[in-house]
N, CA, C and O atoms as CSV, one atom per row, in Angstrom:
chain,resi,resn,atom,element,x,y,z
A,1,MET,N,N,7.934,18.200,13.416
A,1,MET,CA,C,6.866,17.349,12.910
A,1,MET,C,C,6.608,17.732,11.432
A,1,MET,O,O,6.537,18.923,11.130
A,2,ALA,N,N,6.472,16.798,10.537
A,2,ALA,CA,C,6.243,17.114,9.148
A,2,ALA,C,C,4.817,17.621,8.896
A,2,ALA,O,O,3.866,17.194,9.550
A,3,LYS,N,N,4.696,18.531,7.942
A,3,LYS,CA,C,3.367,19.072,7.598
A,3,LYS,C,C,2.652,17.956,6.788
A,3,LYS,O,O,3.282,17.046,6.248
A,4,SER,N,N,1.264,18.080,6.734
A,4,SER,CA,C,0.663,17.137,5.906
A,4,SER,C,C,0.995,17.267,4.412
A,4,SER,O,O,1.004,16.266,3.696
A,5,ALA,N,N,1.248,18.405,3.968
A,5,ALA,CA,C,1.684,18.688,2.594
A,5,ALA,C,C,2.961,18.031,2.221
A,5,ALA,O,O,3.234,17.844,1.035
A,6,ASP,N,N,3.692,17.701,3.106
A,6,ASP,CA,C,5.065,17.008,2.914
A,6,ASP,C,C,4.774,15.434,2.608
A,6,ASP,O,O,5.617,14.724,2.060
A,7,LYS,N,N,3.612,15.005,2.980
A,7,LYS,CA,C,3.385,13.561,2.851
A,7,LYS,C,C,2.946,13.210,1.382
A,7,LYS,O,O,2.512,14.051,0.594
A,8,LYS,N,N,3.102,11.924,1.110
A,8,LYS,CA,C,2.700,11.531,-0.275
A,8,LYS,C,C,1.451,10.681,-0.095
A,8,LYS,O,O,1.239,10.059,0.946
A,9,ARG,N,N,0.616,10.675,-1.159
A,9,ARG,CA,C,-0.580,9.846,-1.254
A,9,ARG,C,C,-0.549,8.989,-2.469
A,9,ARG,O,O,-0.117,9.385,-3.551
A,10,GLN,N,N,-1.022,7.802,-2.250
A,10,GLN,CA,C,-1.103,6.852,-3.513
A,10,GLN,C,C,-2.070,5.738,-3.165
A,10,GLN,O,O,-2.298,5.409,-2.001
A,11,GLU,N,N,-2.613,5.189,-4.193
A,11,GLU,CA,C,-3.438,3.960,-3.974
A,11,GLU,C,C,-2.511,2.748,-4.234
A,11,GLU,O,O,-1.629,2.747,-5.092
A,12,PHE,N,N,-2.800,1.712,-3.406
A,12,PHE,CA,C,-2.136,0.409,-3.471
A,12,PHE,C,C,-3.149,-0.677,-3.417
A,12,PHE,O,O,-4.292,-0.508,-2.992
A,13,VAL,N,N,-2.664,-1.832,-3.881
A,13,VAL,CA,C,-3.526,-3.029,-3.894
A,13,VAL,C,C,-3.343,-3.836,-2.581
A,13,VAL,O,O,-2.216,-4.144,-2.192
A,14,ILE,N,N,-4.392,-4.150,-1.950
A,14,ILE,CA,C,-4.385,-4.983,-0.626
A,14,ILE,C,C,-4.068,-6.417,-1.074
A,14,ILE,O,O,-4.708,-7.002,-1.948
A,15,GLY,N,N,-3.007,-6.943,-0.389
A,15,GLY,CA,C,-2.648,-8.387,-0.643
A,15,GLY,C,C,-2.767,-9.320,0.572
A,15,GLY,O,O,-2.618,-10.538,0.478
A,16,GLY,N,N,-3.051,-8.658,1.752
A,16,GLY,CA,C,-3.152,-9.475,2.916
A,16,GLY,C,C,-3.337,-8.614,4.121
A,16,GLY,O,O,-3.354,-7.388,4.012
A,17,TRP,N,N,-3.482,-9.247,5.320
A,17,TRP,CA,C,-3.566,-8.540,6.597
A,17,TRP,C,C,-2.886,-9.258,7.694
A,17,TRP,O,O,-2.768,-10.483,7.659
A,18,ALA,N,N,-2.431,-8.533,8.675
A,18,ALA,CA,C,-1.762,-9.173,9.805
A,18,ALA,C,C,-2.812,-9.209,11.006
A,18,ALA,O,O,-3.506,-8.239,11.310
A,19,GLU,N,N,-2.842,-10.309,11.581
A,19,GLU,CA,C,-3.800,-10.455,12.773
A,19,GLU,C,C,-3.301,-9.559,13.923
A,19,GLU,O,O,-2.111,-9.296,14.096
A,20,SER,N,N,-4.266,-9.131,14.662
A,20,SER,CA,C,-3.997,-8.305,15.865
A,20,SER,C,C,-3.891,-9.176,17.104
A,20,SER,O,O,-4.657,-10.128,17.256
A,21,ASP,N,N,-2.990,-8.880,17.958
A,21,ASP,CA,C,-2.902,-9.568,19.338
A,21,ASP,C,C,-3.707,-8.798,20.346
A,21,ASP,O,O,-3.724,-9.115,21.536
A,22,LYS,N,N,-4.395,-7.745,19.835
A,22,LYS,CA,C,-5.173,-7.012,20.794
A,22,LYS,C,C,-6.680,-7.198,20.422
A,22,LYS,O,O,-7.037,-8.170,19.756
A,23,ALA,N,N,-7.518,-6.293,20.845
A,23,ALA,CA,C,-8.932,-6.347,20.618
A,23,ALA,C,C,-9.369,-5.937,19.236
A,23,ALA,O,O,-10.496,-6.185,18.807
A,24,ARG,N,N,-8.337,-5.232,18.480
A,24,ARG,CA,C,-8.679,-4.750,17.132
A,24,ARG,C,C,-8.996,-5.941,16.206
A,24,ARG,O,O,-8.606,-7.075,16.485
A,25,SER,N,N,-9.721,-5.657,15.082
A,25,SER,CA,C,-10.098,-6.604,14.116
A,25,SER,C,C,-8.914,-7.154,13.414
A,25,SER,O,O,-8.876,-8.357,13.152
A,26,PHE,N,N,-7.864,-6.291,13.063
A,26,PHE,CA,C,-6.623,-6.647,12.495
A,26,PHE,C,C,-5.598,-5.609,12.954
A,26,PHE,O,O,-5.940,-4.543,13.465
A,27,LYS,N,N,-4.241,-5.990,12.735
A,27,LYS,CA,C,-3.196,-5.211,13.037
A,27,LYS,C,C,-2.827,-4.245,11.921
A,27,LYS,O,O,-2.634,-3.055,12.167
A,28,SER,N,N,-2.735,-4.716,10.780
A,28,SER,CA,C,-2.313,-3.888,9.646
A,28,SER,C,C,-2.746,-4.617,8.266
A,28,SER,O,O,-3.012,-5.817,8.201
A,29,LEU,N,N,-2.775,-3.761,7.224
A,29,LEU,CA,C,-3.006,-4.316,5.926
A,29,LEU,C,C,-1.697,-4.284,5.182
A,29,LEU,O,O,-0.909,-3.358,5.368
A,30,LEU,N,N,-1.443,-5.263,4.348
A,30,LEU,CA,C,-0.262,-5.439,3.559
A,30,LEU,C,C,-0.626,-5.067,2.099
A,30,LEU,O,O,-1.602,-5.581,1.553
A,31,PHE,N,N,0.158,-4.182,1.484
A,31,PHE,CA,C,-0.219,-3.740,0.141
A,31,PHE,C,C,1.013,-3.674,-0.836
A,31,PHE,O,O,2.178,-3.765,-0.448
A,32,GLY,N,N,0.661,-3.521,-2.032
A,32,GLY,CA,C,1.654,-3.353,-3.086
A,32,GLY,C,C,1.091,-2.780,-4.318
A,32,GLY,O,O,-0.037,-2.288,-4.338
A,33,ALA,N,N,1.878,-2.838,-5.367
A,33,ALA,CA,C,1.505,-2.183,-6.730
A,33,ALA,C,C,2.047,-3.112,-7.807
A,33,ALA,O,O,2.952,-3.902,-7.538
A,34,TYR,N,N,1.515,-3.034,-9.012
A,34,TYR,CA,C,1.952,-3.807,-10.051
A,34,TYR,C,C,3.160,-3.311,-10.757
A,34,TYR,O,O,3.260,-2.120,-11.052
A,35,GLU,N,N,4.126,-4.221,-11.052
A,35,GLU,CA,C,5.319,-3.855,-11.890
A,35,GLU,C,C,5.436,-4.993,-12.901
A,35,GLU,O,O,5.489,-6.173,-12.554
A,36,ARG,N,N,5.473,-4.578,-14.172
A,36,ARG,CA,C,5.565,-5.539,-15.237
A,36,ARG,C,C,4.619,-6.674,-15.039
A,36,ARG,O,O,5.031,-7.820,-15.223
A,37,GLY,N,N,3.369,-6.450,-14.675
A,37,GLY,CA,C,2.351,-7.513,-14.544
A,37,GLY,C,C,2.316,-8.219,-13.269
A,37,GLY,O,O,1.384,-8.992,-13.047
A,38,LYS,N,N,3.271,-8.025,-12.379
A,38,LYS,CA,C,3.280,-8.743,-11.138
A,38,LYS,C,C,3.063,-7.831,-9.913
A,38,LYS,O,O,3.512,-6.687,-9.848
A,39,LEU,N,N,2.356,-8.415,-8.973
A,39,LEU,CA,C,2.060,-7.560,-7.783
A,39,LEU,C,C,3.292,-7.637,-6.812
A,39,LEU,O,O,3.671,-8.720,-6.365
A,40,VAL,N,N,3.917,-6.422,-6.497
A,40,VAL,CA,C,5.096,-6.338,-5.711
A,40,VAL,C,C,4.667,-5.770,-4.346
A,40,VAL,O,O,3.959,-4.765,-4.293
A,41,TRP,N,N,5.084,-6.396,-3.264
A,41,TRP,CA,C,4.845,-5.920,-1.892
A,41,TRP,C,C,5.574,-4.648,-1.710
A,41,TRP,O,O,6.743,-4.597,-2.094
A,42,ILE,N,N,4.960,-3.503,-1.112
A,42,ILE,CA,C,5.588,-2.286,-0.903
A,42,ILE,C,C,5.585,-1.872,0.569
A,42,ILE,O,O,6.521,-1.221,1.033
A,43,GLY,N,N,4.549,-2.244,1.293
A,43,GLY,CA,C,4.479,-1.907,2.709
A,43,GLY,C,C,3.263,-2.377,3.407
A,43,GLY,O,O,2.517,-3.221,2.910
A,44,ARG,N,N,3.049,-1.779,4.663
A,44,ARG,CA,C,1.912,-2.202,5.398
A,44,ARG,C,C,1.483,-0.848,6.110
A,44,ARG,O,O,2.229,0.122,6.243
A,45,SER,N,N,0.172,-0.930,6.548
A,45,SER,CA,C,-0.317,0.190,7.291
A,45,SER,C,C,-1.229,-0.220,8.401
A,45,SER,O,O,-2.215,-0.923,8.182
A,46,GLY,N,N,-0.898,0.226,9.627
A,46,GLY,CA,C,-1.704,-0.079,10.800
A,46,GLY,C,C,-2.501,1.062,11.348
A,46,GLY,O,O,-3.106,0.916,12.410
A,47,GLY,N,N,-2.539,2.237,10.662
A,47,GLY,CA,C,-3.210,3.398,11.078
A,47,GLY,C,C,-4.218,3.981,10.168
A,47,GLY,O,O,-4.195,3.673,8.977
A,48,GLY,N,N,-5.088,4.790,10.631
A,48,GLY,CA,C,-6.167,5.448,9.853
A,48,GLY,C,C,-7.453,4.714,9.834
A,48,GLY,O,O,-8.417,5.221,9.260
A,49,TYR,N,N,-7.543,3.604,10.395
A,49,TYR,CA,C,-8.803,2.872,10.398
A,49,TYR,C,C,-9.771,3.249,11.525
A,49,TYR,O,O,-9.389,3.292,12.695
A,50,LYS,N,N,-11.002,3.515,11.167
A,50,LYS,CA,C,-12.022,3.857,12.180
A,50,LYS,C,C,-12.371,2.538,12.899
A,50,LYS,O,O,-12.664,1.560,12.212
A,51,GLU,N,N,-12.355,2.459,14.224
A,51,GLU,CA,C,-12.662,1.200,14.910
A,51,GLU,C,C,-13.950,0.604,14.506
A,51,GLU,O,O,-14.050,-0.618,14.401
A,52,LYS,N,N,-14.994,1.440,14.260
A,52,LYS,CA,C,-16.288,0.885,13.916
A,52,LYS,C,C,-16.337,0.307,12.540
A,52,LYS,O,O,-17.255,-0.457,12.240
A,53,GLU,N,N,-15.362,0.642,11.649
A,53,GLU,CA,C,-15.261,0.261,10.319
A,53,GLU,C,C,-14.460,-1.005,10.143
A,53,GLU,O,O,-14.636,-1.746,9.177
A,54,MET,N,N,-13.593,-1.236,11.077
A,54,MET,CA,C,-12.635,-2.424,10.996
A,54,MET,C,C,-13.349,-3.792,10.889
A,54,MET,O,O,-12.939,-4.606,10.062
A,55,PRO,N,N,-14.353,-4.067,11.654
A,55,PRO,CA,C,-15.025,-5.391,11.442
A,55,PRO,C,C,-15.519,-5.598,10.024
A,55,PRO,O,O,-15.412,-6.707,9.500
A,56,GLY,N,N,-16.062,-4.560,9.379
A,56,GLY,CA,C,-16.521,-4.666,7.999
A,56,GLY,C,C,-15.344,-4.875,7.087
A,56,GLY,O,O,-15.408,-5.665,6.145
A,57,ILE,N,N,-14.272,-4.171,7.363
A,57,ILE,CA,C,-13.107,-4.371,6.410
A,57,ILE,C,C,-12.531,-5.781,6.526
A,57,ILE,O,O,-12.114,-6.372,5.530
A,58,LEU,N,N,-12.510,-6.343,7.811
A,58,LEU,CA,C,-12.015,-7.663,8.021
A,58,LEU,C,C,-12.946,-8.661,7.331
A,58,LEU,O,O,-12.480,-9.687,6.837
A,59,LYS,N,N,-14.297,-8.372,7.287
A,59,LYS,CA,C,-15.192,-9.305,6.558
A,59,LYS,C,C,-14.893,-9.313,5.122
A,59,LYS,O,O,-14.884,-10.385,4.515
A,60,LYS,N,N,-14.651,-8.213,4.536
A,60,LYS,CA,C,-14.267,-8.077,3.122
A,60,LYS,C,C,-13.056,-8.918,2.841
A,60,LYS,O,O,-13.019,-9.692,1.884
A,61,LEU,N,N,-12.050,-8.756,3.699
A,61,LEU,CA,C,-10.717,-9.430,3.568
A,61,LEU,C,C,-10.948,-11.006,3.594
A,61,LEU,O,O,-10.468,-11.764,2.750
A,62,LYS,N,N,-11.741,-11.405,4.665
A,62,LYS,CA,C,-11.911,-12.838,4.851
A,62,LYS,C,C,-12.621,-13.408,3.646
A,62,LYS,O,O,-12.385,-14.577,3.340
A,63,ALA,N,N,-13.459,-12.697,2.943
A,63,ALA,CA,C,-14.190,-13.189,1.787
A,63,ALA,C,C,-13.265,-13.426,0.584
A,63,ALA,O,O,-13.606,-14.180,-0.327
A,64,LEU,N,N,-12.073,-12.765,0.591
A,64,LEU,CA,C,-11.105,-12.845,-0.441
A,64,LEU,C,C,-9.816,-13.708,-0.089
A,64,LEU,O,O,-8.845,-13.772,-0.843
A,65,GLU,N,N,-9.905,-14.370,1.143
A,65,GLU,CA,C,-8.741,-15.006,1.643
A,65,GLU,C,C,-8.257,-16.196,0.668
A,65,GLU,O,O,-9.058,-16.930,0.089
A,66,ILE,N,N,-6.986,-16.294,0.560
A,66,ILE,CA,C,-6.304,-17.362,-0.181
A,66,ILE,C,C,-5.243,-17.940,0.603
A,66,ILE,O,O,-4.945,-17.386,1.662
A,67,THR,N,N,-4.564,-19.091,0.193
A,67,THR,CA,C,-3.551,-19.699,0.955
A,67,THR,C,C,-2.148,-19.224,0.652
A,67,THR,O,O,-1.278,-19.291,1.520
A,68,GLU,N,N,-1.903,-18.744,-0.557
A,68,GLU,CA,C,-0.553,-18.355,-1.007
A,68,GLU,C,C,-0.548,-16.773,-1.118
A,68,GLU,O,O,-1.543,-16.107,-1.405
A,69,SER,N,N,0.681,-16.278,-0.857
A,69,SER,CA,C,0.901,-14.778,-0.979
A,69,SER,C,C,0.723,-14.382,-2.492
A,69,SER,O,O,1.241,-15.020,-3.408
A,70,PRO,N,N,-0.065,-13.259,-2.664
A,70,PRO,CA,C,-0.250,-12.824,-4.090
A,70,PRO,C,C,1.026,-11.904,-4.597
A,70,PRO,O,O,1.150,-11.524,-5.762
A,71,PHE,N,N,1.877,-11.634,-3.618
A,71,PHE,CA,C,3.056,-10.802,-3.830
A,71,PHE,C,C,4.187,-11.626,-4.591
A,71,PHE,O,O,4.396,-12.807,-4.314
A,72,GLU,N,N,4.863,-10.978,-5.510
A,72,GLU,CA,C,5.909,-11.541,-6.166
A,72,GLU,C,C,7.130,-11.743,-5.346
A,72,GLU,O,O,7.876,-12.715,-5.463
A,73,ASN,N,N,7.290,-10.747,-4.494
A,73,ASN,CA,C,8.529,-10.713,-3.545
A,73,ASN,C,C,8.150,-11.031,-2.110
A,73,ASN,O,O,6.969,-11.109,-1.774
A,74,LYS,N,N,9.120,-11.207,-1.296
A,74,LYS,CA,C,8.951,-11.624,0.071
A,74,LYS,C,C,8.350,-10.392,0.886
A,74,LYS,O,O,8.788,-9.256,0.707
A,75,VAL,N,N,7.410,-10.647,1.714
A,75,VAL,CA,C,6.890,-9.663,2.646
A,75,VAL,C,C,7.769,-9.642,3.859
A,75,VAL,O,O,7.983,-10.668,4.505
A,76,LEU,N,N,8.330,-8.358,4.202
A,76,LEU,CA,C,9.173,-8.186,5.319
A,76,LEU,C,C,8.503,-7.475,6.446
A,76,LEU,O,O,7.391,-6.981,6.265
A,77,ASP,N,N,9.140,-7.387,7.664
A,77,ASP,CA,C,8.611,-6.475,8.679
A,77,ASP,C,C,7.228,-6.847,9.167
A,77,ASP,O,O,6.383,-5.965,9.325
A,78,THR,N,N,6.960,-8.147,9.417
A,78,THR,CA,C,5.687,-8.434,9.847
A,78,THR,C,C,5.602,-8.596,11.371
A,78,THR,O,O,4.542,-8.810,11.958
A,79,LYS,N,N,6.706,-8.488,11.922
A,79,LYS,CA,C,6.937,-8.421,13.445
A,79,LYS,C,C,6.295,-9.684,14.080
A,79,LYS,O,O,5.719,-9.570,15.162
A,80,GLY,N,N,6.366,-10.806,13.489
A,80,GLY,CA,C,5.833,-12.050,14.083
A,80,GLY,C,C,4.362,-12.256,14.116
A,80,GLY,O,O,3.862,-13.186,14.749
A,81,ALA,N,N,3.630,-11.348,13.403
A,81,ALA,CA,C,2.141,-11.454,13.367
A,81,ALA,C,C,1.769,-12.555,12.424
A,81,ALA,O,O,2.505,-12.815,11.472
A,82,THR,N,N,0.637,-13.228,12.649
A,82,THR,CA,C,0.064,-14.181,11.772
A,82,THR,C,C,-0.464,-13.451,10.524
A,82,THR,O,O,-1.254,-12.518,10.669
A,83,ILE,N,N,-0.070,-13.827,9.349
A,83,ILE,CA,C,-0.413,-13.156,8.083
A,83,ILE,C,C,-1.470,-13.993,7.377
A,83,ILE,O,O,-1.376,-15.220,7.325
A,84,HIS,N,N,-2.463,-13.323,6.842
A,84,HIS,CA,C,-3.507,-13.896,5.970
A,84,HIS,C,C,-3.377,-13.301,4.618
A,84,HIS,O,O,-3.220,-12.082,4.547
A,85,TRP,N,N,-3.423,-14.014,3.538
A,85,TRP,CA,C,-3.373,-13.480,2.187
A,85,TRP,C,C,-4.711,-13.320,1.604
A,85,TRP,O,O,-5.641,-14.038,1.970
A,86,VAL,N,N,-4.850,-12.375,0.679
A,86,VAL,CA,C,-6.159,-12.184,-0.006
A,86,VAL,C,C,-5.957,-12.042,-1.465
A,86,VAL,O,O,-4.877,-11.641,-1.899
A,87,LYS,N,N,-6.974,-12.362,-2.265
A,87,LYS,CA,C,-6.913,-12.094,-3.723
A,87,LYS,C,C,-6.809,-10.555,-3.819
A,87,LYS,O,O,-7.469,-9.778,-3.130
A,88,PRO,N,N,-5.856,-10.191,-4.806
A,88,PRO,CA,C,-5.690,-8.686,-4.983
A,88,PRO,C,C,-6.771,-7.963,-5.694
A,88,PRO,O,O,-6.588,-7.519,-6.827
A,89,HIS,N,N,-7.910,-7.830,-5.047
A,89,HIS,CA,C,-9.081,-7.233,-5.649
A,89,HIS,C,C,-9.359,-5.818,-5.102
A,89,HIS,O,O,-9.990,-5.016,-5.790
A,90,LEU,N,N,-8.901,-5.501,-3.882
A,90,LEU,CA,C,-9.221,-4.285,-3.206
A,90,LEU,C,C,-8.142,-3.236,-3.381
A,90,LEU,O,O,-6.963,-3.536,-3.189
A,91,VAL,N,N,-8.511,-2.000,-3.743
A,91,VAL,CA,C,-7.558,-0.923,-3.926
A,91,VAL,C,C,-7.874,0.082,-2.794
A,91,VAL,O,O,-9.041,0.349,-2.510
A,92,ALA,N,N,-6.856,0.617,-2.173
A,92,ALA,CA,C,-7.024,1.595,-1.135
A,92,ALA,C,C,-6.095,2.768,-1.239
A,92,ALA,O,O,-5.004,2.589,-1.780
A,93,ASN,N,N,-6.412,3.931,-0.781
A,93,ASN,CA,C,-5.636,5.065,-0.783
A,93,ASN,C,C,-4.893,5.098,0.575
A,93,ASN,O,O,-5.468,4.820,1.628
A,94,PHE,N,N,-3.537,5.465,0.502
A,94,PHE,CA,C,-2.757,5.631,1.739
A,94,PHE,C,C,-1.946,6.889,1.639
A,94,PHE,O,O,-1.584,7.361,0.561
A,95,GLU,N,N,-1.670,7.428,2.850
A,95,GLU,CA,C,-0.770,8.534,2.928
A,95,GLU,C,C,0.561,8.005,3.618
A,95,GLU,O,O,0.487,7.196,4.544
A,96,PHE,N,N,1.742,8.466,3.161
A,96,PHE,CA,C,2.926,8.002,3.801
A,96,PHE,C,C,3.999,9.087,3.661
A,96,PHE,O,O,3.868,10.075,2.938
A,97,ALA,N,N,5.038,8.826,4.395
A,97,ALA,CA,C,6.103,9.932,4.414
A,97,ALA,C,C,6.850,10.057,3.112
A,97,ALA,O,O,6.872,11.140,2.527
A,98,THR,N,N,7.472,8.976,2.625
A,98,THR,CA,C,8.251,9.070,1.428
A,98,THR,C,C,8.648,7.661,1.033
A,98,THR,O,O,8.233,6.700,1.681
A,99,TRP,N,N,9.416,7.524,0.019
A,99,TRP,CA,C,9.918,6.239,-0.476
A,99,TRP,C,C,11.314,5.966,0.076
A,99,TRP,O,O,12.133,6.879,0.180
A,100,THR,N,N,11.585,4.708,0.429
A,100,THR,CA,C,12.960,4.301,0.853
A,100,THR,C,C,13.736,4.024,-0.379
A,100,THR,O,O,13.184,3.951,-1.477
A,101,ARG,N,N,15.052,3.864,-0.205
A,101,ARG,CA,C,15.945,3.517,-1.334
A,101,ARG,C,C,15.582,2.179,-1.950
A,101,ARG,O,O,15.745,1.944,-3.148
A,102,SER,N,N,15.068,1.287,-1.055
A,102,SER,CA,C,14.748,-0.061,-1.482
A,102,SER,C,C,13.425,-0.162,-2.194
A,102,SER,O,O,13.017,-1.240,-2.628
A,103,GLY,N,N,12.729,1.013,-2.316
A,103,GLY,CA,C,11.476,1.003,-3.067
A,103,GLY,C,C,10.180,0.693,-2.241
A,103,GLY,O,O,9.103,0.413,-2.767
A,104,ARG,N,N,10.398,0.771,-0.901
A,104,ARG,CA,C,9.229,0.554,0.027
A,104,ARG,C,C,8.739,1.939,0.486
A,104,ARG,O,O,9.354,2.968,0.205
A,105,ILE,N,N,7.641,1.919,1.180
A,105,ILE,CA,C,7.141,3.199,1.708
A,105,ILE,C,C,7.691,3.385,3.127
A,105,ILE,O,O,7.816,2.428,3.891
A,106,ARG,N,N,8.007,4.603,3.449
A,106,ARG,CA,C,8.554,4.904,4.761
A,106,ARG,C,C,7.324,5.083,5.643
A,106,ARG,O,O,6.429,5.867,5.328
A,107,LYS,N,N,7.290,4.337,6.764
A,107,LYS,CA,C,6.191,4.403,7.724
A,107,LYS,C,C,6.209,5.720,8.551
A,107,LYS,O,O,7.279,6.318,8.666
A,108,PRO,N,N,5.143,6.175,9.100
A,108,PRO,CA,C,3.894,5.486,9.053
A,108,PRO,C,C,3.051,5.657,7.790
A,108,PRO,O,O,3.068,6.719,7.167
A,109,ALA,N,N,2.340,4.648,7.428
A,109,ALA,CA,C,1.388,4.786,6.372
A,109,ALA,C,C,-0.019,4.810,6.895
A,109,ALA,O,O,-0.338,4.010,7.774
A,110,THR,N,N,-0.823,5.615,6.445
A,110,THR,CA,C,-2.147,5.864,7.036
A,110,THR,C,C,-3.273,5.510,5.966
A,110,THR,O,O,-3.292,6.054,4.862
A,111,PHE,N,N,-4.127,4.645,6.331
A,111,PHE,CA,C,-5.264,4.256,5.506
A,111,PHE,C,C,-6.183,5.423,5.330
A,111,PHE,O,O,-6.569,6.055,6.314
A,112,LEU,N,N,-6.560,5.743,4.074
A,112,LEU,CA,C,-7.482,6.926,3.849
A,112,LEU,C,C,-8.846,6.459,3.357
A,112,LEU,O,O,-9.814,7.214,3.448
A,113,GLY,N,N,-8.950,5.273,2.852
A,113,GLY,CA,C,-10.198,4.698,2.337
A,113,GLY,C,C,-10.003,3.832,1.113
A,113,GLY,O,O,-8.914,3.797,0.540
A,114,PHE,N,N,-11.045,3.134,0.708
A,114,PHE,CA,C,-10.967,2.204,-0.498
A,114,PHE,C,C,-11.207,3.050,-1.748
A,114,PHE,O,O,-11.823,4.112,-1.669
A,115,ARG,N,N,-10.739,2.599,-2.862
A,115,ARG,CA,C,-10.952,3.248,-4.125
A,115,ARG,C,C,-11.791,2.183,-4.888
A,115,ARG,O,O,-11.298,1.108,-5.228
A,116,LEU,N,N,-13.000,2.508,-5.126
A,116,LEU,CA,C,-13.804,1.547,-5.798
A,116,LEU,C,C,-13.873,1.831,-7.376
A,116,LEU,O,O,-14.456,1.067,-8.145
A,117,ASP,N,N,-13.260,2.932,-7.757
A,117,ASP,CA,C,-13.281,3.394,-9.193
A,117,ASP,C,C,-12.041,2.918,-9.920
A,117,ASP,O,O,-11.890,3.163,-11.117
A,118,LYS,N,N,-11.159,2.243,-9.216
A,118,LYS,CA,C,-9.886,1.853,-9.860
A,118,LYS,C,C,-9.680,0.379,-9.852
A,118,LYS,O,O,-9.891,-0.245,-8.812
A,119,LYS,N,N,-9.262,-0.254,-10.993
A,119,LYS,CA,C,-9.014,-1.706,-11.084
A,119,LYS,C,C,-7.581,-1.890,-10.450
A,119,LYS,O,O,-6.675,-1.071,-10.607
A,120,PRO,N,N,-7.474,-3.035,-9.728
A,120,PRO,CA,C,-6.128,-3.359,-9.140
A,120,PRO,C,C,-4.985,-3.350,-10.200
A,120,PRO,O,O,-3.907,-2.830,-9.915
A,121,LYS,N,N,-5.183,-3.865,-11.308
A,121,LYS,CA,C,-4.039,-3.906,-12.355
A,121,LYS,C,C,-3.600,-2.575,-12.828
A,121,LYS,O,O,-2.519,-2.444,-13.402
A,122,GLN,N,N,-4.470,-1.494,-12.589
A,122,GLN,CA,C,-4.079,-0.131,-12.991
A,122,GLN,C,C,-3.192,0.536,-11.984
A,122,GLN,O,O,-2.699,1.640,-12.219
A,123,VAL,N,N,-2.967,-0.159,-10.790
A,123,VAL,CA,C,-2.177,0.449,-9.669
A,123,VAL,C,C,-0.761,0.077,-9.904
A,123,VAL,O,O,-0.375,-1.092,-9.912
A,124,VAL,N,N,0.040,1.162,-10.105
A,124,VAL,CA,C,1.517,1.019,-10.324
A,124,VAL,C,C,2.186,1.986,-9.404
A,124,VAL,O,O,1.613,2.997,-8.999
A,125,ARG,N,N,3.371,1.671,-9.091
A,125,ARG,CA,C,4.122,2.658,-8.165
A,125,ARG,C,C,4.353,3.966,-8.848
A,125,ARG,O,O,4.875,4.026,-9.961
A,126,GLU,N,N,3.969,4.992,-8.190
A,126,GLU,CA,C,4.177,6.431,-8.643
A,126,GLU,C,C,5.319,7.118,-7.933
A,126,GLU,O,O,5.190,7.693,-6.852
A,127,VAL,N,N,6.444,7.019,-8.611
A,127,VAL,CA,C,7.654,7.661,-7.964
A,127,VAL,C,C,8.049,8.971,-8.778
A,127,VAL,O,O,8.338,8.959,-9.974
A,128,PRO,N,N,8.022,10.094,-7.973
A,128,PRO,CA,C,8.334,11.293,-8.702
A,128,PRO,C,C,9.717,11.292,-9.271
A,128,PRO,O,O,10.650,10.724,-8.703
A,129,LYS,N,N,9.843,11.970,-10.457
A,129,LYS,CA,C,11.209,12.134,-11.076
A,129,LYS,C,C,11.965,13.201,-10.385
A,129,LYS,O,O,11.369,14.169,-9.913
A,130,PRO,N,N,13.344,13.063,-10.295
A,130,PRO,CA,C,14.174,14.120,-9.714
A,130,PRO,C,C,14.052,15.362,-10.499
A,130,PRO,O,O,13.932,15.287,-11.721
A,131,LEU,N,N,14.074,16.491,-9.897
A,131,LEU,CA,C,13.890,17.901,-10.574
A,131,LEU,C,C,14.928,17.928,-11.812
A,131,LEU,O,O,14.523,18.272,-12.923
A,132,GLY,N,N,16.133,17.597,-11.621
A,132,GLY,CA,C,17.137,17.748,-12.640
A,132,GLY,C,C,16.734,16.962,-13.933
A,132,GLY,O,O,16.962,17.420,-15.052
A,133,LYS,N,N,16.171,15.850,-13.741
A,133,LYS,CA,C,15.766,14.990,-14.854
A,133,LYS,C,C,14.541,15.687,-15.669
A,133,LYS,O,O,14.494,15.707,-16.898
A,134,ILE,N,N,13.623,16.219,-14.871
A,134,ILE,CA,C,12.515,16.941,-15.519
A,134,ILE,C,C,13.017,18.211,-16.294
A,134,ILE,O,O,12.520,18.502,-17.382
A,135,GLU,N,N,13.968,18.931,-15.742
A,135,GLU,CA,C,14.606,20.080,-16.395
A,135,GLU,C,C,15.268,19.731,-17.633
A,135,GLU,O,O,15.161,20.451,-18.626
A,136,ASN,N,N,16.016,18.558,-17.626
A,136,ASN,CA,C,16.740,18.069,-18.865
A,136,ASN,C,C,15.676,17.722,-19.933
A,136,ASN,O,O,15.843,18.054,-21.106
A,137,GLU,N,N,14.615,17.070,-19.528
A,137,GLU,CA,C,13.554,16.656,-20.531
A,137,GLU,C,C,12.864,17.869,-21.220
A,137,GLU,O,O,12.612,17.902,-22.425
A,138,VAL,N,N,12.579,18.876,-20.322
A,138,VAL,CA,C,12.030,20.131,-20.882
A,138,VAL,C,C,13.029,20.792,-21.795
A,138,VAL,O,O,12.601,21.249,-22.855
A,139,THR,N,N,14.363,20.901,-21.499
A,139,THR,CA,C,15.367,21.545,-22.338
A,139,THR,C,C,15.493,20.758,-23.610
A,139,THR,O,O,15.594,21.352,-24.684
A,140,ASP,N,N,15.492,19.404,-23.536
A,140,ASP,CA,C,15.658,18.538,-24.777
A,140,ASP,C,C,14.432,18.807,-25.752
A,140,ASP,O,O,14.620,18.870,-26.967
A,141,LYS,N,N,13.248,18.954,-25.225
A,141,LYS,CA,C,12.026,19.120,-26.110
A,141,LYS,C,C,11.955,20.513,-26.663
A,141,LYS,O,O,11.435,20.704,-27.762
A,142,SER,N,N,12.459,21.508,-25.941
A,142,SER,CA,C,12.333,22.862,-26.385
A,142,SER,C,C,13.501,23.292,-27.332
A,142,SER,O,O,13.409,24.275,-28.067
A,143,GLY,N,N,14.612,22.487,-27.266
A,143,GLY,CA,C,15.740,22.824,-28.084
A,143,GLY,C,C,15.644,22.346,-29.450
A,143,GLY,O,O,16.552,22.574,-30.249
């Protein structure tokens, strides 16, 4: 089992939610980040929500509901759930394992809470540089 320190944390922009087929308010939130001014879908999260807070989260989402996807790319991996789209106004923090080669987050992604201090357009993908590239940059600057 991976230690918590091995996990990554980042904020993402909420662009939709998947309906739950159980008693929960929703199944998961769909999120992304901005790339060259466009919102790009990166993943979804179905964990980390406190049951008592979920109805309030759903109320916020429903107030922002729109008919078209706000994401520039196609949303994958919805597992047949009914999807609802929202205006990309909410920013939330998530914890996840790592990035996939295709630029998505590796599940599970865990919801940590909303970020009220960050504007959605400020949210971009934060991918760490490989160590070798950092070492080369340091060498280039010091030489």
